[in-house]
C-alpha positions, -999 to 999 in steps of 0.1 A, spaced: -396 198 -182 -421 197 -212 -440 164 -199 -445 183 -168 -478 197 -164 -483 234 -164 -492 241 -128 -467 217 -110 -438 227 -131 -447 269 -124 -448 258 -85 -416 238 -90 -401 274 -108 -414 299 -86 -403 280 -54 -367 276 -70 -369 314 -76 -379 325 -40 -356 299 -23 -328 316 -46 -337 351 -34 -339 337 4 -301 325 1 -291 358 -21 -306 382 1 -301 371 32 -264 373 27 -275 411 26 -296 415 57 -326 410 43 -347 378 56 -375 367 35 -387 338 54 -390 365 80 -413 384 57 -430 361 36 -436 331 65 -463 323 87 -461 341 120 -484 333 148 -517 354 147 -506 370 179 -471 381 169 -463 417 158 -452 405 126 -481 389 115 -499 395 83 -526 377 66 -509 375 34 -481 352 53 -514 323 52 -501 321 14 -467 333 10 -452 309 36 -457 277 14 -436 294 -15 -407 295 15 -382 272 28 -354 270 55 -328 250 38 -314 230 10 -330 196 21 -362 213 31 -367 224 -4 -355 196 -25 -374 170 -4 -408 187 -9 -403 200 -44 -396 160 -51 -426 147 -40 -446 175 -57 -431 165 -90 -434 130 -84 -471 127 -72 -484 165 -85 -478 155 -120 -500 124 -118 -526 143 -98 -528 173 -121 -533 151 -152 -561 134 -135 -581 169 -127 -567 194 -148 -549 226 -135 -575 247 -125 -588 220 -97 -552 211 -91 -542 252 -81 -574 252 -63 -567 221 -45 -532 229 -34 -537 267 -25 -568 258 -1 -548 231 14 -518 252 19 -537 279 37 -560 250 57 -526 239 66 -514 268 80 -545 277 98 -539 243 116 -507 252 126 -522 283 143 -545 266 162 -516 243 173 -493 268 188 -523 284 202 -531 252 217 -494 247 227 -488 283 242 -519 273 266 -510 244 280 -472 251 278 -474 282 301 -510 268 320 -532 296 305 -568 301 296 -579 317 263 -589 344 283 -551 350 299 -536 347 263 -560 376 252 -555 395 278 -517 393 274 -517 396 237 -495 429 238 -472 413 264 -465 382 241 -464 400 208 -429 404 206 -421 375 220 -439 355 195 -423 366 169 -399 338 166 -430 312 158 -425 311 121 -439 287 98 -423 280 63 -423 256 39 -448 240 12 -454 209 32 -488 208 42 -497 211 8 -479 187 -3 -491 163 20 -522 170 8 -513 163 -28 -499 126 -14 -534 122 1 -550 135 -33 -526 101 -49 -537 79 -23 -577 87 -29 -575 84 -66 -551 55 -68 -555 35 -38 -550 -1 -48 -516 12 -70 -484 -3 -57 -456 25 -52 -419 17 -43 -406 39 -16 -372 38 -4 -363 23 21 -387 -5 17 -378 -35 -5 -414 -43 -17 -438 -23 -30 -469 -9 -12 -504 1 -23 -509 41 -23 -538 39 2 -513 21 29 -486 44 25 -507 70 33 -523 58 63 -489 52 73 -474 87 71 -508 101 85 -499 74 118 -462 90 115 -469 127 116 -495 124 144 -472 102 162 -447 126 158 -468 158 164 -480 145 199 -448 128 212 -423 155 198 -439 187 217 -432 207 191 -392 206 197 -383 192 166 -384 224 145 -412 206 122 -446 214 115 -462 183 120 -498 196 127 -495 218 92 -489 182 76 -520 169 94 -536 202 86 -534 202 49 -544 163 48 -576 171 66 -585 199 45 -577 177 13 -597 147 29 -626 173 32 -623 189 -2 -621 151 -21 -653 141 -3 -668 170 -9 -663 170 -46 -671 134 -48 -706 143 -30 -710 169 -56 -695 161 -86 -709 185 -105 -688 212 -84 -658 192 -86 -652 186 -125 -664 219 -130 -630 229 -126 -608 226 -158 -638 227 -180 -668 248 -185 -685 241 -148 -723 250 -161 -724 230 -193 -709 200 -173 -738 207 -145 -765 206 -173 -750 176 -189 -756 156 -157 -788 170 -152 -797 162 -190 -783 124 -188 -797 117 -153 -835 125 -168 -825 107 -196 -816 77 -177 -844 79 -153 -871 79 -181 -851 53 -201 -846 78 -232 -815 76 -252 -792 108 -253 -800 125 -284 -774 159 -275 -805 183 -288 -804 168 -324 -836 148 -326 -845 145 -365 -882 156 -368 -886 121 -389 -872 98 -361 -891 85 -340 -881 78 -297 -868 44 -292 -874 25 -257 -839 13 -248 -838 -23 -240 -828 -29 -202 -795 -50 -193 -801 -85 -181 -778 -92 -147 -754 -112 -177 -752 -87 -199 -746 -56 -168 -722 -79 -154 -699 -91 -188 -699 -51 -195 -686 -42 -161 -658 -68 -167 -650 -58 -205 -645 -20 -183 -626 -32 -156 -603 -51 -180 -598 -19 -200 -591 4 -171 -564 -27 -155 -547 -23 -191 -540 12 -192 -530 9 -151 -503 -14 -163 -493 11 -191 -491 38 -165 -468 16 -141 -449 5 -171 -443 39 -189 -461 61 -168 -487 84 -175 -478 103 -200 -476 72 -223 -513 72 -224 -532 79 -258 -558 109 -250 -585 80 -254 -571 59 -227 -567 93 -205 -606 102 -214 -610 61 -203 -594 66 -171 -614 99 -161 -643 86 -172 -635 53 -152 -626 74 -116 -656 100 -121 -683 72 -124 -667 55 -92 -675 86 -73 
């Protein structure tokens, strides 16, 4: 547990405590899943706070086990790359987004299943309110699927072993496979398998949008987990120095020093430098595959972070 990053560790603990409390109080006639689970927004038991609390509740041992196993397996890596603040923000936002998509899917199902228009549904709100209380969503799966997507987008070429497949597959194909399975299940089950497939897809959708936004606006995404303002101005200064072809002096240029015009790299020098950098990254990735992320030194972690940042 000491090697598990802070946010991932606390999420595991909170989910475990919530599940134990659910089991204990259920025997005393108190259903925490009914209180903190996400009800349909037209139901009489719906509350806004449920968009946040539902992702910490689970329906059974198997449900929480697989969710927490995936959180530990992929969350540790993603949090170590992003840092705790960015990781927590991503986790919570994608969990809420998954709940929103699930609500939209339930509304669509209601309209299609009973051949109702939106105006019909809202005009019958009071009649439907009590009947819809049974539409309750619980589980961290939406946020977990978003973490899975993040892993696949950060390390798309990394090969991972997934039971029962006998050979490793690249993370990007693994993610696409899960998207296809969830989409097929959501459209084919008709909501009768008691699994919130659209919540899973919703978490991945919000995760994809957020990651793409961070990549297009790196000064925003990199601001979590470090001084956002300092990072933003550092990027502005570096961009200006690159455009003006001046070396970075970090504001410490001596009055006796004369600024020197940097020499432009030839194509051969540029290709050689890029090859050296890629070889260094390959060595670090091999070390992760053999010994795990925690075996890296601080310098190796910084090198991997800088490389991923420069590819955005």
